[in-house]
C-alpha positions in Angstrom: 62.5 104.4 59.6 65.1 107.1 60.4 66.4 109.5 57.8 69.8 107.9 58.0 68.3 104.5 57.3 66.2 105.8 54.4 69.3 107.4 52.8 71.3 104.3 53.4 68.5 102.3 51.6 68.5 104.7 48.6 72.2 104.5 48.3 72.1 100.7 48.4 69.4 100.7 45.7 71.6 103.0 43.5 74.6 100.8 44.1 72.7 97.7 43.1 71.4 99.5 39.9 74.9 100.6 39.1 76.1 97.0 39.5 73.3 95.7 37.3 74.2 98.2 34.5 77.9 97.3 34.8 77.0 93.6 34.4 74.9 94.4 31.4 77.8 96.4 29.9 80.2 93.6 30.4 77.8 91.1 28.8 77.2 93.4 25.8 80.9 94.0 25.2 81.4 90.3 25.2 78.6 89.8 22.7 80.0 92.6 20.5 83.2 90.6 19.9 81.4 87.5 18.5 78.4 89.3 16.8 77.8 89.7 13.1 78.1 93.0 11.3 74.3 93.5 11.3 74.2 93.0 15.1 77.0 95.3 16.0 75.2 98.6 15.4 72.4 97.5 17.7 74.8 96.3 20.4 76.8 99.6 20.3 73.6 101.6 20.9 72.9 99.4 23.9 76.5 99.8 25.2 76.2 103.6 25.0 73.0 103.4 26.9 74.6 101.3 29.6 77.5 103.7 29.9 75.2 106.7 30.2 73.2 105.0 32.9 76.3 104.0 34.8 77.5 107.6 34.7 74.1 108.9 35.8 73.8 106.5 38.7 77.4 107.2 39.8 76.7 110.9 39.8 73.5 110.4 41.9 75.5 108.2 44.4 78.3 110.8 44.7 75.8 113.6 45.0 73.9 111.9 47.8 77.1 111.0 49.6 78.5 114.5 49.4 75.2 115.9 50.7 75.3 113.5 53.6 78.9 114.2 54.3 78.2 117.9 54.3 75.5 117.4 56.8 77.9 115.4 58.9 80.5 118.1 58.7 77.9 120.7 59.7 77.0 118.6 62.7 80.7 118.3 63.6 81.4 122.0 63.1 78.2 122.9 65.1 79.3 120.7 67.9 82.8 122.3 68.1 81.4 125.8 67.7 79.5 125.3 71.0 82.7 124.2 72.8 85.2 126.2 70.7 86.9 127.6 73.9 87.4 124.5 75.9 87.2 125.4 79.6 90.2 124.1 81.5 90.3 124.1 85.3 93.0 123.2 87.8 92.0 120.2 89.9 93.6 119.9 93.3 95.6 116.8 94.0 95.7 115.4 97.5 99.3 115.0 98.5 100.3 114.0 102.0 97.3 115.9 103.4 97.8 119.0 101.4 96.2 120.5 98.2 99.2 122.4 97.0 99.5 120.6 93.6 97.0 120.7 90.8 96.4 119.1 87.4 94.6 120.6 84.4 91.3 119.0 83.5 88.3 120.0 81.4 85.5 121.6 83.3 82.8 119.2 84.5 79.9 120.7 82.5 82.0 120.5 79.3 83.0 116.9 80.0 79.4 115.8 80.6 78.1 117.6 77.5 80.8 116.1 75.3 80.5 112.6 76.7 76.7 112.7 76.1 77.2 114.1 72.6 79.8 111.5 71.6 77.5 108.7 72.9 74.6 109.9 70.7 76.3 110.7 67.3 76.8 107.2 66.3 79.4 104.5 66.3 81.7 103.2 63.6 80.1 100.6 61.3 79.7 99.9 57.6 76.6 102.1 57.3 78.1 105.1 59.0 81.3 104.9 57.0 79.3 104.4 53.8 77.1 107.4 54.4 80.0 109.6 55.7 78.3 110.0 59.1 80.0 111.7 62.0 81.3 109.1 64.5 82.9 109.1 67.9 86.2 108.5 66.0 85.8 111.9 64.2 85.1 113.8 67.4 88.1 112.2 69.3 90.4 112.7 66.4 89.4 116.4 66.1 89.9 116.9 69.8 93.4 115.4 69.7 94.6 116.6 66.3 94.6 120.4 66.8 97.7 122.2 68.0 97.2 123.0 71.6 99.0 124.2 74.7 100.6 121.6 77.0 97.9 122.4 79.5 95.0 121.8 77.0 96.7 118.8 75.5 97.0 117.2 79.0 93.4 117.9 79.9 92.0 116.7 76.5 94.1 113.5 76.5 92.8 112.8 80.0 89.2 113.3 78.7 89.8 111.0 75.8 91.1 108.3 78.1 87.9 108.7 80.2 85.9 108.2 77.0 87.9 105.1 76.1 87.1 103.6 79.5 83.4 103.7 78.6 84.2 101.2 75.8 83.2 103.3 72.8 83.1 101.4 69.5 86.2 103.0 68.0 88.6 102.1 65.2 91.9 100.6 66.3 93.8 103.6 65.0 91.8 105.9 67.2 92.4 103.8 70.3 96.1 103.8 69.6 96.1 107.6 69.2 94.2 108.2 72.5 96.6 105.9 74.4 99.7 107.4 72.8 98.6 111.0 73.4 97.9 110.1 77.1 101.4 108.6 77.4 102.9 111.7 75.9 101.1 113.9 78.4 102.1 112.1 81.6 103.5 114.4 84.3 105.7 114.0 87.3 102.5 113.7 89.5 101.2 110.6 87.7 102.0 107.1 88.9 102.9 108.0 92.4 100.2 106.0 94.0 96.9 104.4 93.1 94.4 106.8 91.7 96.5 109.8 92.7 95.6 112.0 89.7 92.6 112.0 87.4 95.0 110.7 84.7 95.9 107.8 87.0 92.3 107.0 87.4 91.7 107.2 83.6 94.6 104.8 82.9 93.3 102.3 85.6 89.8 102.4 84.1 91.0 101.8 80.6 93.1 98.9 81.9 89.9 97.3 83.2 88.0 97.9 80.0 88.0 96.0 76.7 91.0 98.0 75.6 93.1 96.8 78.6 95.4 94.5 76.6 96.1 97.2 74.0 96.9 99.7 76.8 99.2 97.1 78.4 101.1 96.5 75.1 101.4 100.2 74.2 102.7 101.1 77.7 105.3 98.3 77.6 106.5 99.2 74.2 106.7 102.9 75.1 108.7 102.0 78.2 111.2 100.0 76.0 111.5 102.7 73.3 111.9 105.7 75.5 114.4 106.5 78.2 115.3 108.8 81.1 112.4 111.0 82.4 109.8 109.6 80.0 110.6 106.0 80.7 110.4 106.7 84.4 106.9 108.2 84.1 105.7 105.4 81.9 107.2 102.8 84.3 105.4 104.3 87.2 102.1 104.2 85.5 102.8 100.6 84.3 103.5 99.5 87.9 100.3 101.1 89.1 97.9 99.6 86.7 99.5 96.6 85.0 101.2 94.8 87.8 98.4 93.6 90.1 97.3 90.7 92.4 100.7 90.1 93.8 100.8 88.3 97.1 102.6 90.1 99.9 106.1 88.7 100.1 107.1 86.9 103.4 109.5 84.3 104.5 107.0 81.5 103.9 106.2 82.3 100.2 109.4 84.0 99.1 110.9 81.0 97.2 107.6 80.2 95.5 107.1 83.9 94.3 110.6 84.8 93.4 111.9 81.7 91.6 109.7 81.9 88.5 110.3 85.7 88.2 114.1 85.2 88.4 113.9 82.5 85.8 112.2 84.9 83.3 115.0 87.3 83.6 117.1 84.8 81.7 118.4 86.2 78.3 116.6 83.3 76.5 113.3 85.1 77.2 112.1 88.1 75.1 112.8 91.7 76.1 109.1 92.1 77.0 109.1 89.0 79.2 112.2 90.0 81.0 111.0 93.6 81.6 107.6 92.3 82.8 109.4 89.9 85.2 111.5 92.8 86.6 108.4 94.9 87.1 106.9 92.1 89.0 110.0 92.0 91.2 109.7 95.7 91.8 106.2 95.4 93.0 107.0 92.3 95.0 109.8 94.2 96.9 107.8 97.4 97.1 104.5 96.3 98.5 105.7 94.9 101.9 107.5 98.2 102.5 104.5 100.4 101.9 101.7 98.2 103.2 103.4 96.8 106.3 104.9 99.8 108.1 108.1 100.1 106.1 109.0 96.4 106.5 112.4 95.9 104.9 113.1 92.8 102.9 115.4 91.3 105.5 113.7 87.9 105.8 115.0 86.1 102.6 117.0 82.9 103.2 120.7 83.5 102.4 120.8 81.2 99.3 117.7 82.8 97.8 119.0 86.4 98.6 122.3 85.6 96.9 120.4 84.2 93.8 118.2 87.3 93.6 121.2 89.7 93.7 123.2 87.6 91.2 120.3 87.4 88.7 119.5 91.1 89.0 123.1 92.2 88.6 123.4 89.9 85.5 120.3 91.6 84.1 121.8 95.0 84.8 124.6 94.1 82.4 122.2 93.1 79.6 122.3 95.8 76.9 119.0 95.8 75.1 119.2 97.5 71.7 121.5 100.2 73.4 118.7 101.7 75.4 119.2 99.6 78.6 115.5 98.9 79.2 116.0 95.5 80.9 119.0 96.9 82.8 117.1 99.9 84.1 114.2 97.8 85.3 116.5 95.4 87.1 118.3 98.3 88.9 114.9 99.6 89.9 114.0 96.2 91.4 117.4 96.1 93.2 116.8 99.5 94.7 113.6 98.3 96.4 115.3 95.1 97.5 118.0 97.1 99.3 115.5 99.8 100.5 117.8 102.3 98.9 115.3 105.1 99.2 115.7 105.0 103.0 118.8 106.4 104.7 119.7 103.2 106.6 122.6 100.9 105.6 121.6 97.7 103.9 123.3 94.9 105.9 121.4 91.8 104.8 123.8 91.1 102.0 127.5 92.0 101.7 128.1 93.0 98.1 131.5 91.9 96.7 133.6 94.7 95.2 133.1 93.3 91.7 129.4 93.5 92.2 129.6 97.1 93.4 131.8 97.8 90.3 128.8 96.8 88.1 126.7 99.6 89.8 129.7 102.1 89.6 129.9 101.4 85.9 126.2 102.2 85.5 126.7 105.4 87.4 129.6 106.5 85.2 128.1 105.4 81.9 126.6 108.5 80.3 124.8 106.4 77.7 122.8 104.6 80.3 119.4 105.6 81.4 119.5 108.6 83.8 117.2 107.2 86.3 119.0 103.9 86.4 122.2 105.8 87.1 120.6 107.7 90.0 119.1 104.5 91.5 122.5 102.9 91.3 123.9 105.8 93.2 121.3 105.4 95.9 122.1 101.6 96.1 125.8 102.4 96.5 125.0 104.9 99.3 123.4 102.2 101.5 125.7 99.3 100.7 128.0 100.1 103.6 128.5 98.4 107.0 128.7 101.8 108.7 125.7 104.0 109.3 125.0 106.6 106.7 125.5 110.2 107.8 121.8 110.9 108.3 121.4 107.7 110.4 124.4 108.5 112.7 122.4 110.8 115.0 118.9 112.2 115.4 120.2 115.5 114.0 116.9 117.4 114.0 116.3 116.6 117.6 119.9 117.5 118.5 119.3 121.0 117.1 116.0 121.2 118.9 117.8 120.6 122.2 120.4 123.3 121.3 117.6 125.7 120.3 115.9 125.2 123.7 119.2 125.7 125.6 119.6 122.0 126.6 123.2 121.8 125.3 125.7 123.9 123.4 126.2 123.3 119.7 129.7 122.0 120.3 128.2 119.0 122.2 126.1 117.8 119.2 127.6 114.6 117.8 130.2 114.9 115.1 130.0 113.1 111.7 131.7 109.8 111.5 133.0 109.9 107.9 132.6 106.8 105.7 135.5 105.8 103.6 134.0 105.0 100.2 136.3 106.9 97.7 135.3 104.8 94.7 131.6 105.3 95.3 132.1 109.0 96.0 134.2 109.6 92.9 131.7 107.8 90.7 128.7 109.6 92.1 130.4 113.0 92.0 130.9 112.6 88.3 127.1 112.2 88.1 126.3 115.3 90.0 128.2 117.3 87.4 126.4 115.7 84.5 123.1 116.8 82.8 120.3 114.8 84.5 116.6 115.3 84.9 115.9 117.2 88.1 114.4 114.2 90.0 117.4 112.0 89.2 119.9 114.7 90.3 118.1 114.9 93.7 118.7 111.2 94.3 122.4 111.7 93.4 122.7 114.6 95.9 121.1 112.5 98.6 123.5 109.6 97.9 126.5 111.8 98.2 125.3 113.2 101.5 124.8 109.8 102.9 128.4 109.0 102.2 129.7 112.2 103.8 130.5 114.2 100.7 129.3 117.8 100.8 129.9 120.0 97.7 128.1 123.1 96.5 126.7 121.3 93.4 124.4 119.4 95.8 122.7 122.5 97.1 120.1 123.2 94.4 118.8 119.6 94.2 118.8 119.3 98.0 116.8 122.5 98.3 114.3 121.1 95.8 113.8 118.1 98.0 113.6 120.1 101.2 111.0 122.5 99.8 108.9 119.9 98.0 105.8 118.6 99.9 105.8 115.6 97.5 108.5 114.1 99.6 108.1 112.5 103.0 109.1 114.4 106.2 112.0 112.1 106.6 113.3 112.7 103.1 113.0 116.5 103.6 114.8 116.3 106.9 117.6 114.2 105.3 118.0 116.9 102.6 118.1 119.6 105.3 120.8 117.8 107.3 123.1 117.6 104.2 122.4 121.3 103.5 123.6 122.2 107.0 126.8 120.2 106.6 127.5 121.9 103.3 126.9 125.2 105.2 127.9 127.9 102.8 126.4 131.4 102.2 123.9 130.0 99.7 122.4 127.6 102.2 122.2 130.3 104.9 120.5 132.6 102.6 117.9 129.9 101.5 117.2 129.0 105.1 116.8 132.6 106.2 114.4 133.1 103.4 112.4 130.1 104.4 112.4 131.2 108.1 111.0 134.6 107.2 108.4 133.3 104.8 104.7 133.7 105.6 103.0 130.9 107.5 101.1 128.4 105.4 98.3 126.6 107.3 98.5 123.7 104.9 102.2 123.2 105.7 102.1 120.3 108.2 105.9 119.9 107.8 106.4 123.5 109.2 109.1 124.6 106.8 109.9 127.9 108.6 110.6 125.9 111.9 112.8 123.5 110.0 114.7 126.4 108.5 115.2 127.8 112.0 116.6 124.5 113.2 118.9 124.2 110.2 120.3 127.6 111.0 120.8 126.5 114.6 122.7 123.5 113.4 125.0 125.8 111.4 125.6 128.0 114.5 124.0 131.0 112.9 124.0 133.8 115.5 120.9 135.6 114.0 118.9 132.5 114.3 120.0 132.0 117.9 118.6 135.4 118.8 115.1 134.1 117.8 115.5 131.1 120.2 112.5 130.7 122.5 113.7 129.5 126.0 110.4 127.9 127.0 111.1 124.6 125.3 108.5 125.2 122.7 110.6 123.8 120.0 111.1 120.4 121.8 107.3 120.2 122.5 106.5 120.9 118.9 109.2 118.4 117.8 107.6 115.5 119.8 104.0 116.6 118.9 104.9 116.2 115.2 106.3 112.7 115.7 103.6 110.8 117.4 104.5 107.8 115.2 107.9 107.6 116.9 106.4 107.7 120.5 106.4 104.2 122.0 104.3 103.1 124.9 106.0 100.7 127.4 105.0 99.0 130.6 108.0 97.8 132.6 109.4 97.6 136.1 111.9 100.2 137.1 115.2 99.7 139.0 113.3 99.4 142.3 111.0 96.7 141.0 107.9 98.8 140.8 105.6 98.7 137.7 105.8 101.9 135.7 104.3 103.2 132.4 106.6 105.1 130.0 106.1 107.1 126.8 109.4 107.3 125.0 110.4 109.1 121.9 112.7 106.7 120.0 115.1 108.2 117.4 114.4 106.9 113.9 117.9 105.5 113.4 117.6 103.6 116.7 114.1 102.3 116.4 115.0 98.9 115.0 117.6 98.4 117.7 115.0 99.4 120.3 112.5 96.9 119.1 115.2 94.1 118.9 116.2 95.0 122.5 112.6 94.6 123.7 112.4 91.2 122.0 115.5 90.0 123.9 113.6 90.7 127.1 116.8 91.8 129.0 116.5 92.5 132.7 117.9 96.0 132.3 117.2 98.4 129.5 118.3 102.1 129.6 115.5 103.8 127.7 117.6 107.0 127.4 120.0 105.1 125.2 117.3 105.0 122.5 115.7 108.5 122.8 113.9 110.4 125.4 111.2 109.6 127.9 108.6 112.3 127.5 106.3 111.1 130.2 106.0 108.4 132.8 104.1 107.3 135.9 104.0 104.4 138.4 101.3 101.8 137.8 100.3 99.5 135.0 98.2 102.2 133.2 98.7 105.9 132.5 97.3 108.0 135.4 95.3 111.2 134.9 98.3 113.4 135.6 100.3 111.8 132.8 97.3 112.0 130.4 96.9 115.7 131.1 100.6 116.3 130.6 100.7 114.5 127.3 97.6 116.3 126.1 98.7 119.8 127.1 102.4 119.6 126.0 102.1 117.5 122.9 98.4 117.2 122.0 98.4 113.4 122.5 95.1 111.9 123.6 95.8 108.7 125.7 
């Protein structure tokens, strides 16, 4: 028998003895009331004896408990003395092929030692609580209760979530604390993709554990109760781990998938049910675009599409306890339906002016959620029949041609201004307001798409341009708008980037982009650095293999020929549609540039060598 079990047995015996004496005391006191005068003296003596025994046994119980509790505290103190200075290390996060971002985590040896120790010190049960034994709850609470730096707090909450995923036998209060601490320590790097950070992995593991339902409920309530930056982080995590097993949306299943979700956005349902339905819509619209090569949601039947837009805009107008949780989530879903994060105009549905007014009102409502306002701005920026500014030309390539002497800057296409004064005025009011940094970046992009270029956009656009968290296309879009703003601050920032030291992990090649931006602004100093051997064009095509199309076709003489053509991003969809039409004559130069060709039905050796040596393409 273990020492703990022996002590538990002794305490139980003492408790039973105490109970027996208390029962005797109660009996004697009852007898005293009905006894004769002669009997009372004897009964009082027995009562005094019972009271003394009760006091004696109670003291023994208390002494034994205190002794055991002190031993437990000594164990706990000893445990924490060994790990008093918790080792925190920076763990690299893989982002778009780079390791330039990190997250704080506890060192591996500390983590393994503590997890083993926690698993051995006992679980919560009647015996451990009765004896005052140290439990896993005590260790977790001690780890999370101390005042710590933000870096330590993040690392320890991550560790606690990993412990939770092992399904420790913990009190409900401890489970709630671990989850709430983890939610409080989310960062901008969490929730961006599946298992992106160690915190993402911890949340996903807990969701698959016996605590999954508790985590689901805590996340949903935290999303409802918070707003702005915190709500956005919580929502991203919620999407990653709580909304799963959704079938990929297509024309065949669209009605079956969307109809029940739209029904649950009705105000007759609870706030939680409506938000959950909106999250499912976000995932439904998001997944085809990330899993099927940026497939836009352009296949919905007209009646169904009108219903989706109508229901979402109705939900946008639902004010939930003045924090706009339902409204925010509906706007988020609408932004994915319209592919508002991309720079191309959304032409599948023509929004009526009164429908656009709903989004304008969100943008101008400073009581609304900041991220809902920024998403609304993005939606407004693509709801235009004309091409957005970034989609009007392949601006980066145009500047490459100028840099290589292929044309003068004056022959680069000019901006075709969009006439959206209501949208621009609404969004301009937002760029001047106090918003989280990420939200303000979206606002600056929205203004640039509509052809508005003001100095207040510079800082958020520079943040996008310099941040490797964004896609190359997003960073190029920010650069284009910076060039069109074109003041001294932009020139200075681009010159600084041009002269910065080369980073081997920078696949985007920021200094080269800065050079091209300066070329686009007609900067004389940058032109002096121009290399006349067409190196810039070669590098441009080499970095864009995903936009090089292979095509076998007959030329104007009727001979078979094989072409490799760079297709400008804003013309790619038109190019694909033109190929589907199978027209007899197709001028490839209208869609981009042929970078290599040969006669025959397969690439010959000369063409393969040219593509390998100039662009690094293996055919």
